[in-house]
C-alpha positions as YAML, in Angstrom:
chain: A
units: angstrom
residues:
- id: 1
  name: ARG
  ca: [-17.52, 51.50, 23.38]
- id: 2
  name: ARG
  ca: [-14.68, 51.13, 21.05]
- id: 3
  name: ALA
  ca: [-15.61, 47.43, 20.39]
- id: 4
  name: ILE
  ca: [-19.10, 48.37, 19.63]
- id: 5
  name: ALA
  ca: [-18.06, 51.11, 17.22]
- id: 6
  name: LEU
  ca: [-15.68, 48.81, 15.53]
- id: 7
  name: GLU
  ca: [-18.50, 46.26, 15.04]
- id: 8
  name: GLN
  ca: [-20.65, 48.98, 13.48]
- id: 9
  name: TYR
  ca: [-17.98, 49.69, 10.94]
- id: 10
  name: GLY
  ca: [-17.53, 45.91, 10.20]
- id: 11
  name: ALA
  ca: [-14.02, 45.86, 11.57]
- id: 12
  name: TRP
  ca: [-14.65, 42.28, 13.13]
- id: 13
  name: HIS
  ca: [-10.99, 41.54, 13.86]
- id: 14
  name: ALA
  ca: [-10.36, 44.83, 15.62]
- id: 15
  name: ALA
  ca: [-13.76, 44.49, 17.51]
- id: 16
  name: GLN
  ca: [-12.84, 40.97, 18.65]
- id: 17
  name: ALA
  ca: [-9.44, 42.11, 19.82]
- id: 18
  name: ALA
  ca: [-11.15, 44.94, 21.69]
- id: 19
  name: TYR
  ca: [-13.67, 42.59, 23.45]
- id: 20
  name: VAL
  ca: [-10.83, 40.22, 24.24]
- id: 21
  name: ASP
  ca: [-8.85, 43.00, 25.74]
- id: 22
  name: CYS
  ca: [-11.74, 44.08, 27.87]
- id: 23
  name: MET
  ca: [-12.23, 40.74, 29.07]
- id: 24
  name: HIS
  ca: [-8.48, 40.15, 29.83]
- id: 25
  name: ARG
  ca: [-8.34, 43.49, 31.74]
- id: 26
  name: TRP
  ca: [-11.57, 42.58, 33.75]
- id: 27
  name: GLN
  ca: [-10.08, 39.22, 34.61]
- id: 28
  name: SER
  ca: [-6.79, 40.56, 35.61]
- id: 29
  name: GLY
  ca: [-8.45, 42.96, 38.10]
- id: 30
  name: ASP
  ca: [-8.01, 46.23, 36.15]
- id: 31
  name: VAL
  ca: [-9.12, 48.91, 38.72]
- id: 32
  name: SER
  ca: [-11.23, 50.71, 36.07]
- id: 33
  name: LEU
  ca: [-13.14, 47.45, 35.27]
- id: 34
  name: ILE
  ca: [-13.57, 46.01, 38.68]
- id: 35
  name: ASN
  ca: [-17.28, 47.10, 39.12]
- id: 36
  name: THR
  ca: [-18.34, 46.27, 35.68]
- id: 37
  name: PRO
  ca: [-22.02, 45.23, 35.70]
- id: 38
  name: ARG
  ca: [-22.95, 41.68, 34.70]
- id: 39
  name: ALA
  ca: [-24.95, 43.03, 31.83]
- id: 40
  name: GLU
  ca: [-22.02, 44.63, 30.32]
- id: 41
  name: LEU
  ca: [-19.87, 41.53, 30.71]
- id: 42
  name: ALA
  ca: [-22.78, 39.66, 28.91]
- id: 43
  name: MET
  ca: [-22.71, 42.25, 26.23]
- id: 44
  name: TRP
  ca: [-18.94, 41.71, 25.89]
- id: 45
  name: GLU
  ca: [-19.42, 37.96, 25.53]
- id: 46
  name: GLN
  ca: [-22.27, 38.41, 22.94]
- id: 47
  name: GLY
  ca: [-20.05, 40.83, 21.08]
- id: 48
  name: LEU
  ca: [-17.31, 38.39, 21.04]
- id: 49
  name: ILE
  ca: [-19.58, 35.67, 19.79]
- id: 50
  name: ARG
  ca: [-20.87, 37.99, 17.04]
- id: 51
  name: ALA
  ca: [-17.38, 38.80, 15.91]
- id: 52
  name: ALA
  ca: [-16.33, 35.09, 15.84]
- id: 53
  name: LYS
  ca: [-19.46, 34.28, 13.79]
- id: 54
  name: ASN
  ca: [-18.67, 37.06, 11.23]
- id: 55
  name: LEU
  ca: [-15.03, 35.95, 11.12]
- id: 56
  name: ASN
  ca: [-16.25, 32.29, 10.50]
- id: 57
  name: GLN
  ca: [-14.40, 31.05, 13.60]
- id: 58
  name: TRP
  ca: [-16.61, 27.99, 14.10]
- id: 59
  name: GLU
  ca: [-14.06, 25.84, 15.80]
- id: 60
  name: LEU
  ca: [-13.39, 28.60, 18.41]
- id: 61
  name: LEU
  ca: [-17.16, 29.07, 18.94]
- id: 62
  name: THR
  ca: [-17.53, 25.26, 19.30]
- id: 63
  name: GLU
  ca: [-14.99, 25.15, 22.01]
- id: 64
  name: PHE
  ca: [-16.55, 28.06, 23.81]
- id: 65
  name: SER
  ca: [-20.10, 26.57, 23.67]
- id: 66
  name: LYS
  ca: [-18.80, 23.17, 24.76]
- id: 67
  name: ALA
  ca: [-17.34, 24.79, 27.78]
- id: 68
  name: MET
  ca: [-20.85, 25.75, 28.93]
- id: 69
  name: PRO
  ca: [-23.24, 23.58, 26.87]
- id: 70
  name: ASN
  ca: [-26.19, 24.24, 29.21]
- id: 71
  name: ALA
  ca: [-25.85, 28.02, 28.74]
- id: 72
  name: GLN
  ca: [-25.29, 28.09, 24.99]
- id: 73
  name: PRO
  ca: [-26.97, 24.87, 23.38]
- id: 74
  name: THR
  ca: [-28.30, 26.67, 20.43]
- id: 75
  name: LEU
  ca: [-24.84, 28.21, 19.66]
- id: 76
  name: LEU
  ca: [-23.30, 24.74, 20.02]
- id: 77
  name: MET
  ca: [-25.92, 23.45, 17.53]
- id: 78
  name: GLU
  ca: [-25.21, 26.13, 15.10]
- id: 79
  name: CYS
  ca: [-21.36, 25.50, 15.41]
- id: 80
  name: LEU
  ca: [-21.92, 21.84, 14.97]
- id: 81
  name: TRP
  ca: [-23.95, 22.47, 11.84]
- id: 82
  name: LYS
  ca: [-21.27, 24.79, 10.37]
- id: 83
  name: ILE
  ca: [-18.48, 22.41, 10.93]
- id: 84
  name: GLY
  ca: [-20.42, 19.36, 9.74]
- id: 85
  name: ASP
  ca: [-20.60, 17.35, 12.99]
- id: 86
  name: TRP
  ca: [-24.04, 15.89, 12.36]
- id: 87
  name: ASP
  ca: [-23.88, 12.95, 14.77]
- id: 88
  name: ARG
  ca: [-23.17, 15.34, 17.68]
- id: 89
  name: LEU
  ca: [-25.93, 17.64, 16.36]
- id: 90
  name: LYS
  ca: [-28.36, 14.83, 16.31]
- id: 91
  name: GLU
  ca: [-27.46, 13.91, 19.99]
- id: 92
  name: LEU
  ca: [-28.05, 17.49, 21.02]
- id: 93
  name: PHE
  ca: [-31.49, 17.46, 19.33]
- id: 94
  name: ALA
  ca: [-32.37, 14.41, 21.45]
- id: 95
  name: LYS
  ca: [-30.84, 15.84, 24.66]
- id: 96
  name: TYR
  ca: [-32.54, 19.25, 24.81]
- id: 97
  name: SER
  ca: [-36.27, 20.22, 24.62]
- id: 98
  name: LEU
  ca: [-35.82, 22.89, 21.91]
- id: 99
  name: PRO
  ca: [-38.24, 25.83, 21.42]
- id: 100
  name: GLU
  ca: [-40.31, 26.21, 18.36]
- id: 101
  name: LYS
  ca: [-37.92, 28.75, 16.75]
- id: 102
  name: PRO
  ca: [-37.31, 29.05, 13.01]
- id: 103
  name: ARG
  ca: [-33.40, 28.77, 13.41]
- id: 104
  name: ILE
  ca: [-33.75, 25.53, 15.35]
- id: 105
  name: LYS
  ca: [-36.27, 24.05, 12.70]
- id: 106
  name: MET
  ca: [-33.69, 25.07, 10.01]
- id: 107
  name: LEU
  ca: [-30.98, 23.24, 11.81]
- id: 108
  name: GLN
  ca: [-33.26, 20.12, 12.15]
- id: 109
  name: THR
  ca: [-34.11, 20.48, 8.41]
- id: 110
  name: TYR
  ca: [-30.41, 20.29, 7.52]
- id: 111
  name: ALA
  ca: [-29.87, 17.39, 9.73]
- id: 112
  name: ALA
  ca: [-32.76, 15.42, 8.08]
- id: 113
  name: ILE
  ca: [-31.50, 16.18, 4.79]
- id: 114
  name: HIS
  ca: [-27.95, 15.08, 5.70]
- id: 115
  name: GLU
  ca: [-29.56, 11.77, 7.00]
- id: 116
  name: GLY
  ca: [-31.50, 11.40, 3.76]
- id: 117
  name: LYS
  ca: [-34.81, 11.78, 5.42]
- id: 118
  name: LEU
  ca: [-36.49, 14.03, 2.96]
- id: 119
  name: PRO
  ca: [-40.07, 13.68, 4.23]
- id: 120
  name: ASP
  ca: [-38.87, 14.60, 7.64]
- id: 121
  name: ALA
  ca: [-36.81, 17.46, 6.38]
- id: 122
  name: GLU
  ca: [-39.84, 18.76, 4.53]
- id: 123
  name: GLN
  ca: [-41.97, 18.55, 7.69]
- id: 124
  name: ARG
  ca: [-39.28, 20.41, 9.71]
- id: 125
  name: CYS
  ca: [-38.99, 23.08, 6.88]
- id: 126
  name: ASN
  ca: [-42.66, 23.61, 7.12]
- id: 127
  name: GLU
  ca: [-42.69, 23.92, 10.74]
- id: 128
  name: GLY
  ca: [-40.00, 26.42, 10.54]
- id: 129
  name: ILE
  ca: [-41.82, 28.46, 8.00]
- id: 130
  name: GLN
  ca: [-44.90, 28.37, 10.48]
- id: 131
  name: ALA
  ca: [-42.67, 29.41, 13.25]
- id: 132
  name: ALA
  ca: [-41.22, 32.39, 11.28]
- id: 133
  name: LEU
  ca: [-44.78, 33.51, 10.32]
- id: 134
  name: VAL
  ca: [-45.76, 33.25, 13.94]
- id: 135
  name: GLU
  ca: [-42.89, 35.60, 14.89]
- id: 136
  name: TRP
  ca: [-43.47, 37.87, 12.06]
- id: 137
  name: THR
  ca: [-47.18, 38.28, 13.05]
- id: 138
  name: MET
  ca: [-45.96, 39.31, 16.56]
- id: 139
  name: LEU
  ca: [-43.96, 42.15, 15.07]
- id: 140
  name: PRO
  ca: [-45.54, 45.70, 15.68]
- id: 141
  name: ALA
  ca: [-47.55, 47.06, 12.78]
- id: 142
  name: LEU
  ca: [-45.75, 49.23, 10.52]
- id: 143
  name: ASP
  ca: [-47.54, 52.17, 9.19]
- id: 144
  name: ALA
  ca: [-44.94, 53.90, 7.14]
- id: 145
  name: GLY
  ca: [-45.99, 55.44, 3.93]
- id: 146
  name: THR
  ca: [-42.73, 54.63, 2.30]
- id: 147
  name: HIS
  ca: [-43.37, 50.87, 2.53]
- id: 148
  name: THR
  ca: [-47.04, 51.09, 1.08]
- id: 149
  name: GLY
  ca: [-45.79, 51.01, -2.42]
- id: 150
  name: LEU
  ca: [-43.77, 47.90, -1.81]
- id: 151
  name: LEU
  ca: [-46.68, 46.01, -0.34]
- id: 152
  name: GLN
  ca: [-49.17, 46.64, -3.16]
...
C-alpha cells in the first residue's frame, strides 16, 4: 500500500525503494509475505517498472527485460529505443510477431527514421495512427455534459 501511495504522490524514488523492499522481504521468506498472491507479486513488478521508467533508469530496465525477453519483449523494445540500440531493436522486430499496437508502430517509425527509410517511416506512422484510432473507437461512449463544449 505504501508503494502505491508513494507512486500517486509522484515520489518515484521512495516508491521504487518500497517495491524493492517488498520483493526482498518476500524472497527472504518474511512470514507476513509468504502467502502473497501471484497477482500482487505481478503488481509489485509492474510498479517497479513504472518507477524505473519515471526515473529514466533505462539501463536497469534493459537488464531486467533481457533477463526474461519472452515475457517482456515490448519493454525491451522500449528500452532499446530509449538507449539508442537500433541494431538490437531491429533484431527484435524481426524476431517477434508484434501486435498492431500504436506503441509498437511508433517504435518501428523511429527505427525507420534512424535507418533513413522515410517512406517506410511514414507508412509505419500511418499504421500507428490507424491502430490508435481503432483503439479509440473501442473506448466506451462518453456522455458527460462537461465535455460537450469542448467537442463542438
